[in-house]
N, C-alpha and C positions, 0 to 999 in steps of 0.2 A: 834335641832329643826325640828319637823314634818311640812310637807307641810300645814298642816290645821293652825298650829301655827304660821306659818309665813304669810299666808294669813290672819289670825286674826290680826296680827301686822301691815300689809299693810293696812288693813281697819281702824284701829286706827290711821294711819297717814291721812286719809282724814276725818276722825270724831274725832279728838284730843279733849277732855276736856280742854287742856292746850298746849300752844306752846312756848317755848323759842328762842329768837334768839340771837345767840353768834356772837358778831361783830357788836351789835346795835350801833348806833352813833346817836348823837345829830345835828351833822353836816348836813343842807339841802343839797339835791342833792346826798348824798351818798347811796351806795348798802344798807348800815346798817341802814340808816334813812328810806328809802323807805321801806323796810321789816317790819320795825315796824309801819309805818305810814299805809301802807296797812292793815295789820291786824286790828289796832284799828278803821279803817273804820267801818267793817262790822262784823267781827267775834265776836262770841257770848260767846267764852270760856275764858279762864285765859290766859294774855299775860306777859311775862317775859323778857323784855331787859336784855342781861348781856354783861356789860363793865366793864373793870379793874377799871375804875375811878369811877364809880358807878353813882349816880347823879338820875335824871329824864330824860326820853326819850319819848316824845309824850305824857305826862301826866301819864306816866307809871315808877313806881320805877325800876331801873337798878341795877341789881346784879352784884358782881364784879367775880362771878364764877356761873357755874350750880350747886356745889354743895352748894351753899349758899340759893339757892332757897327753902323756906320751904315746899313747896306742892309737889306733885306728876308732874312730866312732861311726857307727851305722844309723842310730837313732837319737835325735835330740828332743827333749821334752823340755817346752819353754813355760816358766811361770814367773815372769816379770812383768813389771806395770809396761803399758802398751807403749809408752813412748821409748823404753829400753828395746823394744823387740828388733827393731832394723837393726841396731849394732850387733844383736845374737846372730841375726842371719848371716851379716857380713862373716862373723867368725866360722859360721856353718859352711859357708863357701870355701872361706880358707882351709877348713879342716877335710873338705870334700867328703862330707857325710852323705848318708843315702836318703834320709827323710826328716822331717820336722814335724811335732805336734805342739801346736800351741795353745796352750790351756787359757792363757791369758784374754780376757774380755776387754772391752773398751773400743770396740772398732764399729762397724756398720750398724750394729745394734743400738748405738748410743745417737746415732743421729749424722748430720752432714759431714762435721768434723771427721768421726769416726770412720764414716764411708771413704772420704779421701785418704785417711791413712789407710785403712783396708785394701784400697786399690793401689797404693803405693807397695805394701808388703806384697800383694800378688804378682806386680811388675818384677819385684825384686827377686822370688824365689823363681819365678819361671825363667828370668833372665839366668838365673844361677843353676837352673836345671835341677832343683829339689822339691821333690813333693812334699807338700803341706797339708796336714789335716788340721782344721780350726781356721781362724781362732774360736775364742768363746765356746770350747768344747770341755766334756768330762775327760777324754782320752781313749785309750786303745787297749785291748787285751787278746792275748793269744793264750789259753789255758792248755793246749797240747802237751801232752806229755814230753818232756825234754827241753821245752821252751818256757811255759810256767809265767809269762809276761804279764804283769799288771802295770801298764804306763797311763794310769789314771789315777785320780783322787778319790774313786769309789772305796769304800770300806771293806770291800771283800771282792776276790777274784772269781770269775764265773767257773761252774764247773765244765769240764771238758765234754764236748759233743759235736752234733754235725750242723746244727742250726746256726746261719751266720744272722747276726742282728746289727742293723745300721740305722743310727737315729741321729735327728738333726737337733733333738733336745737333749742335752746333759743331765738335767734335773730327772727326767723321765727314764733314764738308764739306769738310775739306783734303784727306782721301784721296780722295774723289770726285773733287775737281778734279784731281788729280793721274793719277788713272786715266782721266777723261773726255779729258784732254789726249793720253794715250797712243792713245786710240781716236778723237781728232778728232771729239769729240761737244762741240757748241756748245749753249749755254744763252740763253734769252731772258730770264730772271729767276732769280736763284740767292738762296735764301734761307735764312738760319739763324734760327729764331724762339723758340728756347730755352724758358723757361717760359712762353710764350704767356699772359703777365699780361693783355693786352689784345686784340690782333691774334691770331687763331687761325687754325688750317689752314682752317677753313670760310671766314674772311672773305678768305684769300689766295686760295682756289679760286673765291670768288665774284669776284675781281677778274680772276683770269686765264681765266674763262670768257669774257670778251669781249676779251682781250688780242690784239691783231690778231698779235704777234710769236710766241705760243705756238701751237704745233700739238700737242704731247702735255705731259703733266706726270708727273712721277716725286716720289713721298712718301716721306720715313723718317718713321715715327710711333712714339710709344710709348704715347699714347692718344688717342682722339677725343673733343674736348670736347661736341659736342650731335650724337648720332646721328641726329635727325631732320633737323635742318638739313643735315648732311652729305649724308644720302642724296639729299634734294632737290637740292641745288648739284650733287653728283657726277653723279646722272643726267641733270640737264640738259646739263652739259659733254659726257658720252658721248653720249647718244641725240639731243640737238638739235644741240649743238654739233659733235658729231662728231670730240671730241678723247680719244685714248686717256688713260686714268689709270692707273699702275701704283704700287702701294704695298708698300714694305718696312716690316710693322707687327712690331716687337720684342717680345720677353715671350711667346712662344709658350709655354714651359715655366713650371712653377710658381716656379722657380729664375729663370728670365729676368724673371718678373712681379716679383719682390721686387729685383732690379738696377734694374728701371725707376724705382720708387719710390724707391730712394736717389740715383738719377742726376738727375733733374728734379722729384721730388718729386710725379710723376704717380701715380695710381692705376691701375695696367692693371686691364681687365675681363677676365672669362672669354673665352678665346681663340674659343671657338665662338661668342660673341656678334659678335665683330670679322669673323669668317671670314663669317657671315650678312650683316653690314651691308655688307662690301666687295662681296660677291657681289650683294645688291640695288641696290647703287649703280652697278656697272657697271664697278668698278675691279678690274684683275687684280692678285692679289696674289701677291708674288715672295718668295722664299726666301733671297735674297743680294744683294749689291751687282751680282756679276756677271751675275746673271740680270736682275737690271732694268736693266742697260746692254744686255745680249743683245737684251732686246726693244726698248728705247727706240731701239737702233740701226736697226731695221727702221721703227718707226712714224714715225721723223723723216726717213727717207729713202726710202721704198719705198711703193707702193700697197699696200693691203691685198688680198690674194688674193680671187678670186670663188668658190674652191672648193678643193680639198684635194688635187687630182691633181699630182703632183710631178715633175719631171724632174732627173734626177742626171747631171751631165757631169763625167767624172774622167779623169786619166791614169795611174790604178793601180785594180787590182782590188780589193785589200783595203780600202782607204777607201770605196769606192764599195758593197761589201757592209755595211759599218758604217754607212753612211749608209742604204741600205734597211733594215737592221734597226731602226735609230733610228724612221724614218719611219713603219713599220707600228707599231711600239710607241707611237708618238705619235699614232696615228689618222689619218695621211694615207696615201694612195694613190698607187702608182708609176703615173704616167700612161701610158696605151697610145698610143704614137706611131703616127700614120697612115701608110699606106704610101707617101704623097706625102712626107712628112719623110724616111722611110728611103731613099727614092730620091734625094733630094737630099742626103742625108749621104753616101751611095755614091759620089757624083761629087767629093767635097772629101776625103773620108777613106781612109787605106790599106786594103788588103785586109783586114787582121788586126784592123782596128779593129772593136768590137760596135756596131751600130748599133739595139741593143735598149735600152732603159732599165732599167739605167744604160747610158749612152753612154759606152763607154771610147776616149778618143782615143789610147792607148797614150803610153808613157813617153818617147818621142822627140819628141812634140807641141810646138810651138813657138805663138807668138802668133797665126800666120796660121790653124793649125788650130783654136784654140781659138776664134778669131773665128767662122770659119764654122759650127762646131758651136754655139754660143751663138746665132747669129742664127737659124739653121735649126731649132733645137729650141724656143726659146723662141717662135718664130711660130706652132707647132703648136697648132690649137685645141684639142686634148685636154690641154694642159698649162696650168695655173694658176699655177705657182710653180717656180722653181728653185734649185738648188745647183750651185756651179761649185768642183770640188776641185782642188787642184794638190798634188803632192809633188815637190819639188825634185829633178831629175836634172842630169846634168852638161851636157846640151844644152838645158836648160829656161829661155828667158829671161823670169823671172818678173816683171821690172820691166816689159816690154813687154806681156806678158799682163794686167798690173795696167793699163796704160793703156787696151788696146784693151774691156776688159770694159764699163765703164761706158758707152761709146759704143754698144756692140753691143746692149745692153738698153734703151738710153734710150726707144727708140720702142713697144717691146712691151706697155708698160703692165701689166705682172706683176712681181711682187717676185722679185727675183733677190739670193741671198746667195753670198759665197763661204767656203772652207775652205782657205786657202793654209796647208798645215801645214809648220811650223817656224819657226825665230826669225831668224837672221841670214841665211841663203839667201834668204830670201822677204822680206826688210824691204823693200826697194825698192817690189816688187811690191804688198804691202800698203799702203804709204805711198800709191802711185798709186790704189790702189782707194778708199782713204777719201776722198782729196781728188776723187775722181769720185762720191762720193756712194753706194758700193758696201758694204755692211758685210762685215768679214771677222772669222771666227771662227777659232780655234786649231785646232779638231776639228770634224769634221763631226757629230757628236752635238749640240754646242751650236748650231752651226748650224740643224739640223732642227727641235730644241726651239722655238727662237724662230721657225722658220717656222710650227709648229703652234700655237704662241701667238696669230701674227697670224691663222691660221685661225679659232681659236676666239672672238677679239675681232671678227673680221667676223661671225660668227654670232650671237653676242650682241648686236652692233649691230643686226641685222636683226630682233631679237625681236618679235613681235606679242603680243595679248594682255596688255600691261602696262596693264592696269585693275584695279580692284576689283570682282570681278562681283556682280551684284545677287542677293541671297539671301532669295527670298520666303519668308514663314512664318516668320519670326523675331519673337518676343513678348520685346522688351527689358523693359517695365514688369513684366510679370508675372516675369521672372526676377529685377528687383530687388527684388521683394517677396519672393521665395522666398529670396532670399541674406540679406536683413535678417532674415528671420523664424528661418533657422538660426542666424545669428550672435547675434540677441539681445543681450543683454548682454555676450557673450563675446567677447574680442579675437581669438580664431580658433576655428576649427571644420573638423574633420577630416569629411567626407562619405565614406559609404560607398557600393558600387555601387548600393544601393537607395536612398539618399538623390540619388545624382546623377541620378536617373531623371527627376524634375519638372524638374530644371533644363536637362538636355539635351532634354528634350520641347520646351521654351521655342526651341529653335534648331534642329529638327527633326533632331536625329541619329539615325541608325538603330537603332532599339530593339527588343528582343525581348518577348516577353508573358512578365510576370514577377508574383510576388507573394512578400510577406514572411510567414514562418510564425513564430508564437512557441511552438508546441506540436505534437505529434505528428499530432493530429486536424487542426488547421490546414494542417499540411503536405501530408495526404492530400487535404484538400477542394482546395487549390490545384492538385496536380498533375492530379486529376481534371478539374477545369475547363480547365486548359490541353490536355488530350486527347492529349499527345506525349510523346516522351520529353524529359527535363528535366536539368540540373544543377544541383546544391543547394551553396551556398556559404556558409561562415560569415561575419555581418556581425560584426566586430569591429575597432576601432582600433588593438587590441594588437597584432593577426595580421598583419603586413605582408606574409608569404609564404604566401598560402593553402595551396597545393598541398604545400609543403614540410610544414606543420603537420597535413596530413591534414584540411584543412578543405574541400576540394572532392570532390565525388563526382559522377561523369558517369553519363549513361546510365541514369538513375532512369527506374522505369517504373511505374505504377498505384500506387493507395492504400497497398498494403502496403508497396511498395518505397520510397515517400517516408517512412513510419513508422520503417523500418530504417536509412535513410540519415541521418534526422533525429538518432536514438541514435548513430551512428556517429562523426557531426561531432562532436558533444559530448564523445563519449569522446575522440577523437583529439585535440583542441584541449585538453583537460585534460591530457592526458599530454603533449603538445610545448610547449604553452605554459601552464605553470601560472599559474593566477590571472586569466587574460584574461578581460576583460569581454565577453560575447556578447550582441550587441543582438537578434538573430534569425537566421534562416537565408533567404537569398534563393534562391526557386526561379526558375528561368528557362528557357524553351523552349530546348533544343539546336539551336543554328545548323546549318544544312548545311555540309556539308565545303567548306574553302577554305584558303587561304593566311592565317597569323596575322601581322599586323603590328603595329606600336605607334605611336600617335598621342600627343604629350605637348605639355606648356609649362610652363615655370617662368617667374618675372618677374624680369629683371635690374634691378638698383636703378637703372640708370643709363640703359640703354636701352629698356626695358619687357620686352613678352611676347616669349620667344623659342620659336618652335615646333620640335618634333622628328618626324621620321618615321623609321622603320626596320623591319627585321626583326623581330618581336615573339614574343611566347611567353616561354618560361622561360630563352632563350638571349640575349636582347637584351644582358644584363650582361656575357656572356662574348665574344661578337661585336664587339658597338658598333658594327653597321653601320647606322648612323644619318645624317640629314642634317638640318641646322638652317636657319631662316630666322626673321626677325624679324617679328612681325605688326604690322599689318595686312599681308596678302601679296596680290601679283596673282596672278590665274588662272595665270600661266606660272610664278610662283614654286612653287607647288604642283605642277604638272608637273614643275619640275625637280628638286623634292626627291623626287618618286616615281622619277625615271629615275636620280638620282644614287647611288643606295644600291647596293652592290656586287652584291646579291641581287636585282637588278630583273628579271633574267631568269626568276626563280620566278613573278613576276608575269606575264609576257610569253610565257608558254606553253612552259616549257622541256621538251626532250624529249619533244613531243607532248602534255603536259597542256595543258588548256584555258586559253584567256587568262583572267586574271582581270578584274574590273570596275574598272579604274583610273579611271573617270570617276566612279565612284561613290566611291572613295577621294579622288579631288580635291575632290567637293563637301563630304566630311567634313572635310577639312582647313580647306577655307575657312570652313565654318560654325564649327568649333571655334575658328579664329583669329578670326573676329567676336565670338564669345562671351567670350573672353579680353579682348578690346579694349575691349567694351562694359561689361565689369564688372572694375575695378580690383582689388576684393577678392577675384577668383580669383588666389591667389598660386602654385599648382601644381595641374597636371591630367595625369593619365595615364588613356588608355584602352589596355589591353593585357590580351589581346589586341582587335584589331578583325579579325574574320574577313572577309576578302574571298571573294567567291563567283565563280563564274564571269563571264564577261563578258554583262552584262544583267541579272544576278540580285542586283546590289547589295552591300551588306556589313554587318555585324552587331556591334554593341558587345557583346562577352561578358564584358569585364569593366572595372571603371573605378574611380577614385577622385578626390576634390578637396579640396584645403585651402584653405579662405576664412581670409582675415585683414582685420581692419577697416583703413580706409585711414587713414594717419597724419594 
């Protein structure tokens, strides 16, 4: 079955002309009964309950088997015990159905026996060429007018809308439906896909990329099946199709990861890998359902902002200050209103009103004053986005204000959100806002954070340099031979800094003059040849922290200094790491002063090489000021890694210090990324520190190590 044929069949699952429910039941409260009852409510196609006893279920004739049904069947929803599922799939194949949704649990989430059962199910449906959603899922919905399909056992169908929701957890879906109803958020497609034995999140994303009903996508995931394919499809959706993607990825903590494993049988990966994967795919990661829908509310109702200049309109000073603080913390700016805007406001506002930003329309403001303020302020060319805050006073007609705001902002082409603060007193006004397509938030901070997320999304969507940079001077063939020679018959090999040198030279990494000494006289000769101050370091796989062991001596000068340092290193290591095998002493030219950073990589079993960049030296493990990306990397990924660390200011000329050579760091990151991608034997690699010199003067590898492992 081709990819296009598979997508066509998935489409038929959301737009079926007929649905059969195998395991349908006349017993109220059973899953089999709820499935039929939900379909009967709104679905416009043919419904075929299937039960061995036949009879009538929810007013529909029940058939004893799928093959007894006289007409074609597009979608089959299965709710029979796990052991009976293979027989149902055989009938689906005979009936030539387009797709199957298996509600039934009892597969890989239950342990080894269930895992084997699920593997056989996957083989069976793929051999039959029938897409399968599930097992162990809630089901699917398409509330679009003319379809009205609730093929799930949720108590209600979602409202129609433009947000697609895909969830690995069925139980979460029911809560989401209730939450979304309260916020009047509708869905284009609503999918619980459970164990994803066949149809996975990447398949659904590929389908939604071209779904005309979907303008934004929200995901709840416990793992990602195929990192490379996910990145390709999600990047296309975000950068080419211009559809925002939000993801709530559970399992951030070690404890959460264990819970994920027991819940659906998924093996959650390292959370840093997922952070990197989602970032590179253009996906915004959120930490809660509330945050997910805070952002989705904007993405499905408002245009994205063209800048970060915010206007605040409020009827109370305190909430205006709260919004201002939140805006600055979130990276937004208060818009400077033009003199023309202030003059126009003066004509419609009371004398005591504040005409600066935040614009305070005062506590006695009614709908007419709000309308004038919103129209005037949002028309200001210095304003990119707006928030309207309302606290209910005795004279506040919040219901009328909720009616006028959507109309007032309709023509401005800028995102506007509201924070009607309260519950019962503002309920009618909030209802009117949501009906008019303007998101409302309980508190100004939530609204501001959602606007800031929209601004970041706009910026990220406009990224350039999304390509793999050409890196001249790389010699893959030579590096292959070096790696093969080092490994020999061994399954793994640790490379000291001196060993790394030949490999690094193949990729043009910035190395200093160096040599390796195995005697005092040899050390003296090397130092004399370098002709400058040097650092001398122990070469030993047994000494992981050279400085702590006294295995590093700085600023060694001249032959006599070299002999003395050689002796001292041996004495220090013998004392601090007894029995350590010393392979020699690396002697290296002292690098010019600069900022120490760390570059590194380790290889994730599922997603491949994970690159790291951060503040280096001896404090990296203490501060953990690092950023991650998956390799290979775009040029912009390397740029963003450098700017993402908290200590970036140190590289950017903090307190009058010269700016560091960020371009050289970027190139080194990209060359290291290319090296680890080209050579899967590189299991781990650290350059710590890489010393970054002043702008235009490059950078220098001061210490490094590599762990090689033979490919499995």
